[in-house]
C-alpha positions in Angstrom: 21.6 -24.0 2.7 18.1 -25.3 2.5 16.4 -26.9 0.0 12.9 -26.0 -1.0 9.8 -28.8 -0.3 9.2 -30.3 -3.7 5.6 -29.2 -4.7 3.9 -32.4 -3.8 5.3 -32.4 -0.3 4.2 -28.5 -0.2 0.9 -28.9 -0.2 1.1 -31.2 3.0 3.4 -28.5 4.9 1.1 -25.6 4.5 -0.5 -25.5 8.0 -3.9 -23.5 7.1 -6.8 -23.9 4.7 -5.1 -22.7 1.5 -8.0 -23.4 -0.7 -10.1 -21.2 1.3 -7.8 -18.4 1.3 -7.5 -18.6 -2.4 -11.4 -18.7 -2.0 -11.4 -15.7 -0.1 -8.9 -13.5 -1.8 -10.6 -14.2 -5.0 -13.9 -12.7 -3.7 -12.2 -9.4 -2.9 -10.4 -9.0 -6.0 -7.1 -9.9 -4.3 -3.7 -11.7 -6.1 -1.0 -11.1 -3.0 -1.6 -10.8 0.5 1.7 -9.5 2.5 1.2 -9.9 6.2 3.3 -8.0 8.5 1.3 -8.6 12.1 3.5 -11.3 14.2 0.2 -13.1 15.2 -1.0 -13.6 11.9 2.6 -14.1 10.6 2.2 -17.1 13.5 -0.8 -18.4 12.1 0.4 -18.9 8.7 3.5 -20.4 9.6 1.8 -23.1 11.8 2.9 -21.6 15.1 6.5 -20.0 14.4 7.2 -17.1 16.1 10.9 -15.4 16.5 12.0 -16.2 20.2 13.8 -13.4 20.4 11.0 -10.6 19.6 8.6 -12.7 21.9 7.5 -9.5 23.8 9.2 -6.8 22.2 9.7 -5.8 18.8 12.2 -2.5 19.3 15.6 -2.4 17.9 17.1 1.0 18.4 15.7 3.8 16.1 13.7 0.2 14.0 11.6 -2.7 15.1 11.3 -6.4 14.2 9.1 -6.8 11.1 8.4 -10.4 9.9 6.7 -10.4 6.4 5.2 -13.1 4.9 3.9 -13.1 1.3 1.2 -15.4 0.1 0.0 -15.1 -3.9 -3.0 -16.4 -4.8 -3.1 -19.9 -6.2 1.1 -20.4 -5.8 2.1 -21.4 -2.6 5.3 -22.6 -4.3 6.0 -18.8 -4.6 5.3 -18.0 -1.1 8.3 -15.9 0.6 8.8 -15.1 4.1 11.4 -12.9 5.6 12.5 -12.8 8.9 15.0 -11.5 11.2 18.5 -12.6 11.3 18.3 -13.8 14.9 16.0 -16.3 13.5 18.2 -18.5 11.5 19.1 -20.9 14.1 15.1 -21.4 14.4 14.9 -21.8 10.8 17.5 -24.3 10.9 16.2 -26.7 13.4 12.5 -26.2 12.2 12.3 -25.1 8.5 9.3 -23.1 7.8 7.3 -24.3 4.9 7.8 -21.1 2.2 10.0 -22.2 -0.2 11.6 -18.7 -0.1 12.6 -18.4 3.6 14.9 -15.5 4.5 16.3 -15.0 7.7 18.9 -12.1 7.3 16.7 -8.6 7.8 17.8 -6.0 10.9 14.7 -4.0 10.9 11.7 -3.1 9.5 12.9 -1.1 6.2 15.4 -3.4 4.8 12.7 -6.4 5.7 9.9 -4.7 3.5 12.9 -4.5 0.9 13.7 -7.4 1.1 10.4 -8.6 0.6 9.8 -6.4 -2.3 13.2 -7.7 -4.3 11.7 -11.5 -3.4 8.4 -10.6 -5.3 10.3 -9.3 -8.3 12.4 -12.4 -8.1 9.7 -14.8 -7.9 8.1 -12.6 -11.4 4.8 -12.0 -9.4 3.0 -9.0 -10.6 0.0 -8.7 -8.5 -2.8 -6.3 -10.3 -5.2 -6.9 -7.2 -3.5 -5.9 -3.8 -6.5 -3.2 -2.7 -4.3 -0.7 -4.3 -4.3 0.8 -7.8 -1.3 2.5 -9.0 -1.0 5.5 -11.9 2.1 5.6 -13.9 3.6 9.2 -14.0 6.5 8.6 -16.0 5.1 7.0 -19.2 2.3 9.6 -20.6 0.6 6.9 -22.7 0.6 4.3 -19.7 -0.3 7.1 -17.1 -3.6 7.6 -19.3 -4.2 4.0 -19.8 -4.3 4.0 -15.6 -6.4 7.1 -15.5 -9.0 4.8 -17.9 -9.1 1.8 -15.6 -9.7 3.9 -12.3 -12.5 5.6 -14.1 -14.3 2.7 -14.7 -13.6 1.6 -11.4 -15.3 4.8 -10.2 -18.3 4.7 -12.7 -19.4 1.2 -11.0 -19.4 2.9 -7.9 -16.0 1.7 -6.4 -15.0 3.9 -3.3 -11.6 5.1 -4.0 -8.8 7.2 -2.0 -6.4 9.4 -4.1 -3.4 11.1 -2.8 -3.6 14.0 -5.3 0.3 15.5 -4.2 1.7 12.2 -5.2 4.2 12.7 -2.5 5.5 15.6 -0.3 8.5 17.2 0.5 10.6 18.8 3.1 9.1 22.5 2.5 6.0 23.2 4.2 3.1 23.4 2.1 0.4 22.1 -0.2 1.9 21.0 -3.4 0.5 20.3 -7.0 -2.9 18.5 -7.6 -3.1 15.8 -10.0 -6.7 16.2 -11.7 -7.5 12.8 -12.2 -9.4 12.0 -8.6 -11.2 15.0 -9.5 -11.7 13.7 -13.1 -13.1 10.4 -11.9 -15.4 11.7 -9.4 -17.2 14.2 -12.0 -17.5 11.5 -14.8 -18.9 9.0 -12.2 -21.1 11.4 -10.2 -19.5 10.6 -7.0 -19.5 12.8 -4.1 -15.5 13.6 -2.9 -15.0 14.0 0.6 -11.4 16.0 1.4 -9.4 14.4 4.1 -6.6 16.5 6.1 -3.5 14.2 7.4 -1.6 15.7 9.8 2.0 14.5 11.3 3.2 12.6 8.3 6.1 15.0 7.4 7.4 14.7 10.9 7.2 11.3 11.6 8.1 10.4 7.8 10.8 13.0 7.0 12.0 13.5 3.4 15.0 11.8 2.4 15.1 9.5 5.0 14.2 5.8 5.1 13.7 6.3 9.3 10.1 7.1 10.7 10.3 9.6 13.6 7.9 8.8 16.5 5.0 11.2 16.7 1.3 11.5 16.2 -0.3 11.4 13.0 -4.2 12.5 12.6 -7.1 12.1 10.3 -9.6 14.5 9.7 -12.2 14.4 7.4 -13.6 17.2 6.1 -17.3 18.2 4.7 -18.6 16.5 1.4 -18.2 18.2 -1.9 -20.8 17.1 -4.4 -19.8 16.4 -8.2 -21.3 18.9 -10.8 -22.5 16.6 -13.7 -22.5 17.8 -17.1 -23.3 16.1 -20.8 -20.6 17.7 -22.4 -17.1 16.6 -22.4 -15.5 19.8 -22.3 -17.5 20.9 -19.2 -16.4 17.9 -17.6 -12.9 18.8 -17.4 -13.8 22.4 -15.9 -16.0 21.0 -13.6 -12.8 18.7 -12.6 -11.0 21.6 -12.1 -13.2 23.3 -10.1 -13.5 20.5 -7.8 -9.9 20.3 -7.3 -9.9 23.7 -6.1 -12.5 23.5 -3.7 -10.8 20.4 -2.3 -7.6 22.2 -2.3 -9.0 25.4 -0.8 -10.9 23.5 2.0 -7.6 21.4 3.1 -5.4 24.6 2.7 -7.7 26.0 5.6 -7.8 22.7 7.5 -4.1 22.5 7.5 -3.0 26.1 7.9 -0.1 25.6 5.8 1.2 27.8 2.6 -0.1 26.8 -0.7 3.3 25.8 -2.8 1.2 25.4 -6.1 1.1 29.1 -7.9 -0.7 27.2 -10.9 -3.7 26.6 -9.0 -7.1 28.6 -9.7 -8.6 30.4 -6.6 
């Protein structure tokens, strides 16, 4: 059982310029970084590299995935998730991260362990380069939508997945209107993006990815129609949603699963 280093010793054991990293994170409005590439993890750990996975990462149908979590200004809550074969290396030369776990077997459980460790540490990052909208609570969902509208109004480029998810059935599901309302309110053009291959590579109901090809195609730009009247804004948002939907259906060649969409 390893004992985490006291806070006074922790600062001296960190092998990189954490003050500079905190400053860079603050400049980019990021509260938490989750590092998963081997060379970046090696740098942040001061040279540690899993001996067993030095050249190859594949493990049957999964692969080795180291995960280092660094919260801005809180190195005492840093986390490292390593493979169980790193246990001996950890015992001989402990990592500086206070929460070090060498118990994962592959990429999926490594990320799950990292998520669980973030929750246990009480970290609640609001700025990790992604925005979230609550779907299960209407009041919280409306508040999240207003936050996204403010981001759009100041010119922030936003990427939305209007379906929210996809299932086993081939076809385009219902589009949430929030992305299109934000574009109309802020007078921002919209670029539909067709993504192919994800249903095969990330099958619904399975935690395991499958080998395959994923392609991404940016379609023609759609301008947002602007109106001074709030009642017109929703109508224009629906028109923009349906235009984007039509373009994506044509590009993907998949059936329309949303019978409520206007055409």
